[in-house]
C-alpha positions in Angstrom: 111.1 108.6 132.8 113.5 110.9 131.0 112.3 112.7 127.9 114.5 110.6 125.6 112.6 107.5 126.8 109.1 109.0 126.2 107.4 109.0 122.9 105.2 112.1 122.2 102.3 110.9 120.1 99.9 112.7 117.8 96.6 111.1 116.8 95.1 111.7 113.4 91.4 110.7 113.4 90.3 111.0 117.0 86.9 109.3 116.4 88.4 106.1 115.2 91.5 105.6 117.4 90.7 102.5 119.4 93.0 101.5 122.1 94.8 104.9 122.5 93.2 105.9 125.8 93.9 102.4 127.3 97.5 102.6 126.1 98.0 106.0 127.5 96.9 104.8 130.9 98.8 101.6 130.8 102.1 102.9 129.6 102.3 106.4 130.9 106.0 105.9 131.4 106.6 105.3 127.7 104.0 107.4 125.8 102.5 110.9 126.2 99.7 112.3 124.0 100.8 115.6 122.4 98.1 116.5 119.9 95.0 115.2 118.2 93.7 116.1 114.7 90.1 115.6 113.5 87.7 117.4 111.3 85.0 117.2 113.9 85.3 119.9 116.6 83.1 117.9 119.0 85.6 115.0 118.9 88.5 117.4 119.6 86.6 118.9 122.5 86.2 115.5 124.0 89.9 114.8 123.7 90.8 118.2 125.1 88.6 117.7 128.2 90.3 114.3 128.9 93.8 115.6 128.1 93.9 119.4 128.8 97.6 119.8 127.7 97.2 118.6 124.1 97.0 120.8 121.1 93.9 120.2 118.9 94.0 120.6 115.1 91.5 120.3 112.3 94.2 120.5 109.6 96.5 117.5 109.3 99.4 119.3 107.5 99.3 122.1 110.1 99.6 119.5 112.9 102.7 118.0 111.2 104.2 121.5 110.8 103.5 122.7 114.3 103.0 119.8 116.7 105.8 118.8 119.1 105.5 115.1 118.5 107.7 112.2 117.7 105.2 109.9 116.1 101.7 109.9 114.5 99.0 107.3 114.8 97.0 107.4 111.6 93.4 106.5 112.4 91.5 108.3 109.7 89.4 106.7 107.0 91.4 104.1 105.1 91.5 106.0 101.9 93.7 108.6 103.7 96.1 106.2 105.4 98.9 105.9 102.8 99.1 109.6 101.9 99.0 110.8 105.6 101.6 108.2 106.6 103.9 109.3 103.7 103.4 113.0 104.8 104.2 112.2 108.4 107.3 110.2 107.5 108.5 113.0 105.3 108.0 115.4 108.2 110.4 113.2 110.3 107.7 111.4 112.3 107.4 107.7 113.1 104.1 106.2 111.9 101.6 103.7 113.2 98.8 103.2 110.8 95.4 101.4 111.2 94.6 98.9 108.4 94.8 99.1 105.5 98.2 100.6 104.8 97.4 101.6 101.2 94.6 101.2 98.7 96.6 101.1 95.4 99.8 99.4 94.3 101.4 102.8 93.6 100.6 103.9 97.2 102.2 100.6 98.5 105.4 101.3 96.5 105.6 104.9 97.5 105.1 104.0 101.2 107.9 101.5 101.1 110.2 103.9 99.3 109.4 106.7 101.8 110.1 104.5 104.9 113.4 103.3 103.4 114.4 106.9 102.7 113.3 108.3 106.0 114.8 105.5 108.2 112.0 105.8 110.7 109.7 103.3 112.3 106.5 102.5 110.3 104.1 99.8 111.6 100.6 98.6 110.9 98.2 98.4 113.8 96.7 95.1 112.8 95.2 94.1 116.1 94.5 90.4 115.1 98.2 89.7 115.1 98.4 90.6 118.8 95.5 88.4 120.0 96.6 85.9 122.6 95.8 82.7 120.8 97.3 84.0 117.5 100.6 84.8 119.3 100.6 81.3 120.9 100.1 79.7 117.5 102.9 81.9 116.1 105.3 80.7 118.7 104.3 77.1 118.0 104.7 77.6 114.2 108.2 79.1 114.7 109.1 76.2 117.0 108.2 73.8 114.2 105.4 72.0 116.0 103.2 72.1 112.9 105.9 71.0 110.6 106.0 72.7 107.2 102.8 74.8 106.8 100.9 74.0 103.6 97.5 75.6 104.0 95.9 78.4 106.1 92.6 80.1 106.4 91.7 83.5 107.8 88.2 85.1 108.0 86.9 88.5 109.0 83.1 88.0 109.5 80.6 90.3 111.2 77.3 92.0 110.5 78.6 95.5 110.1 75.7 96.9 107.9 74.6 99.4 110.6 78.1 100.9 110.5 77.7 101.9 106.9 75.7 105.0 107.4 74.8 107.7 109.9 71.3 108.4 111.2 70.4 110.3 108.1 71.4 107.5 105.7 74.6 109.2 104.6 77.4 106.8 103.9 80.2 106.6 106.4 83.7 105.4 105.4 82.7 101.8 105.8 79.8 102.5 103.6 81.9 104.1 100.9 84.1 100.9 101.0 80.9 98.9 100.2 80.8 100.7 96.8 84.1 99.1 95.9 84.6 95.7 94.3 87.0 93.3 96.0 88.3 92.3 99.4 88.4 95.7 101.1 89.8 94.7 104.5 92.3 91.8 103.8 94.7 92.4 106.7 92.5 91.1 109.5 92.4 87.6 107.9 95.8 87.6 106.3 98.0 89.2 109.0 98.1 86.4 111.5 98.3 83.5 109.0 101.0 85.4 107.0 103.1 85.6 110.2 102.6 81.9 110.8 103.7 81.0 107.3 106.8 83.2 107.4 105.7 85.5 104.6 108.5 88.0 103.8 110.8 85.8 105.9 111.0 82.4 104.3 108.2 82.7 101.8 106.2 85.3 99.9 102.9 85.8 98.2 103.2 84.8 94.6 99.7 85.1 93.1 96.1 85.8 94.2 92.6 85.5 92.9 89.3 86.8 94.4 85.6 85.8 93.9 82.7 87.9 95.0 79.1 86.9 95.9 76.1 89.0 95.1 75.3 92.0 97.5 72.0 90.4 98.5 72.1 90.9 102.3 73.2 94.6 102.0 70.5 95.4 99.4 67.8 93.8 101.6 69.0 95.8 104.6 69.2 99.1 102.7 65.7 98.7 101.2 64.2 97.9 104.6 66.1 100.7 106.4 65.5 103.4 103.7 62.3 102.4 101.8 61.7 104.5 98.7 65.2 105.6 98.3 67.3 104.5 95.3 69.4 101.4 95.8 73.1 101.9 96.5 75.3 101.4 93.4 76.8 98.3 94.9 79.7 96.5 93.3 81.1 94.7 96.3 79.2 91.5 97.2 78.3 90.3 100.7 81.2 87.9 100.7 84.7 88.0 99.1 86.9 84.9 99.0 90.5 85.5 98.2 93.0 82.7 97.5 96.7 83.4 97.7 99.4 81.0 96.5 102.9 81.4 98.0 106.2 81.0 96.3 106.8 77.7 98.2 103.5 76.3 97.2 101.3 77.0 100.3 97.7 78.1 99.9 95.9 80.8 101.9 92.2 81.2 101.8 90.8 84.5 103.1 87.1 85.3 103.5 85.9 88.8 104.1 82.2 89.3 104.9 81.0 92.3 106.9 77.4 92.4 105.4 75.8 89.1 106.1 73.3 88.5 109.0 74.9 86.3 111.6 76.0 86.5 115.3 79.3 88.3 115.8 82.6 86.4 115.6 84.9 88.5 113.5 88.1 86.5 113.7 88.4 82.9 112.5 91.6 81.0 111.6 92.9 77.6 110.5 96.4 76.4 109.8 97.6 73.0 108.4 101.1 71.6 108.5 102.8 68.3 107.8 102.8 67.5 111.6 99.7 69.2 112.9 96.8 71.6 112.6 95.1 74.5 114.4 91.4 75.4 114.3 90.2 78.6 116.0 86.9 78.8 117.8 83.9 79.6 115.6 81.8 81.2 118.4 82.0 81.9 122.1 80.9 78.5 123.1 83.8 76.7 121.4 87.5 76.4 122.3 90.5 76.9 120.1 91.7 73.4 119.0 95.0 72.0 118.1 96.5 68.6 117.1 100.2 67.9 117.0 101.6 64.6 115.8 103.3 62.8 118.6 102.1 65.2 121.3 98.3 65.2 120.9 96.1 62.1 121.4 96.0 59.5 118.6 97.4 59.2 115.1 95.8 60.8 112.1 96.8 58.0 109.6 94.6 55.4 111.4 91.8 57.8 112.3 92.4 57.9 116.1 93.6 61.5 116.2 91.7 63.7 118.7 91.7 67.5 119.0 92.9 69.1 122.3 92.5 72.7 123.4 95.1 75.3 122.7 95.2 76.0 126.4 97.6 73.0 126.7 100.3 75.1 125.1 99.9 78.5 126.8 102.4 77.8 129.6 105.1 77.1 127.0 104.2 79.6 124.2 102.4 82.5 125.8 103.8 85.8 124.7 105.7 87.8 127.3 103.3 90.7 127.0 100.4 88.3 127.9 102.3 86.8 130.8 102.9 90.3 132.1 99.2 91.1 131.9 98.2 88.0 133.7 100.8 88.6 136.4 99.4 92.1 136.9 95.8 91.0 136.7 95.3 93.0 133.5 94.1 90.3 131.2 90.6 91.8 130.8 92.0 95.1 129.5 94.7 93.5 127.3 93.5 93.9 123.7 95.1 93.6 120.3 94.7 97.4 119.7 96.6 98.2 123.0 99.4 95.7 122.2 99.8 97.1 118.7 100.5 100.5 120.2 102.8 98.9 122.8 104.8 97.1 120.1 105.2 100.4 118.1 106.3 102.4 121.0 108.9 99.8 122.1 110.3 99.6 118.6 111.0 103.3 118.7 112.5 103.4 122.2 114.6 100.3 121.7 115.6 101.1 118.0 114.2 97.6 117.1 112.5 96.3 114.0 108.7 96.8 114.3 106.5 93.7 114.9 104.7 94.5 111.6 107.0 96.4 109.3 106.2 98.3 106.1 106.9 95.2 103.9 104.3 93.2 105.8 101.9 96.1 105.8 101.9 96.6 102.1 102.0 92.9 101.2 98.9 92.2 103.1 97.2 95.5 102.0 98.1 94.9 98.3 95.4 92.2 98.3 92.8 95.0 98.2 93.8 96.5 94.8 94.8 93.1 93.5 91.4 91.6 94.4 89.7 94.5 92.5 91.9 93.7 89.5 91.2 89.9 89.8 87.4 90.3 90.0 87.4 92.8 87.1 89.2 90.2 85.0 86.9 87.3 85.8 88.5 86.2 89.1 91.7 85.1 87.3 95.0 84.9 89.3 97.2 88.0 89.3 100.8 88.3 90.4 101.7 89.8 93.8 104.7 92.2 93.8 107.7 91.5 96.0 107.9 94.9 97.8 111.3 94.0 99.3 112.8 94.5 95.8 113.2 97.7 93.9 110.2 98.8 91.9 110.5 98.1 88.2 109.1 100.8 85.9 107.5 99.4 82.8 
């Protein structure tokens, strides 16, 4: 592989960079690790042992100034994502950012403007968009099998309370997010369904509202884990439910709950169209289900319709990356994180639009600050900006 077909990658936030090691092994002909930046020296030592040729940094700006790299993977706490992405783009580096892309509307706008000015590749590493079933449903939706899509659901649900703090009870980045009010991780739920509905292609988010439950589960956990300590000043409830109305009249319901006690099943999805529907598995013992009028058994109007498994459609709609993994016997190691990196690298090398561009990234991420605004105003709907248009200054 010649140097002009090899992307030299820098990683910011070595502790949280899921999928990087697997991607480096899998696509050594496309990607080479150049440097890693982290404030924890022990993390840098681990990376340096595994990749002796890299340069390790504890200062992000110094890495941007000194490192011989083409692109930066931003895997730091989410409060840093937008600023570090903007700084990397301004330094002439392509950027792949972990979710969320930005935490304020001003950051969203500045990120869009920086990408447009730099003319570089920016993409969001939203792993749920690269899950096998979600890509199959995307292919079916684009082929029109569901008809016109009118409703969708996405949910990010897991018991992540133990990830909020370290062994001394100090809050980690996830814990700091628990002190915020609103839907603090909207892209896991909204990313795949937005692609199915053609958001930013044939439709757009028009307005959104968010409702919050009480933080009961998290308070009970904290009191049991750290008896005698003051309660956390919680404003985010255990569950956040966000509803988005699109310009064409479709409705998206998004649930975020990383604090309630339940078995793990982080990704759940549902889509409804005029000709069919999809319902993802709710736990490991279930199958992904689909019903398509004229293809699946029965008719819905007379009550005889029957679900069939999504497996029926893999032969026709499986994504080429998953076909390749199956042919090579690599299905077990194929993950959304790894494919997000693959898509980013390919967009650089092929000078092609990224699978998740900056407009998608900020549209999905904008639900975080908009949910905070909605909850603060009594869960009333608020308008969603169209980030493809120039920013209007009031």
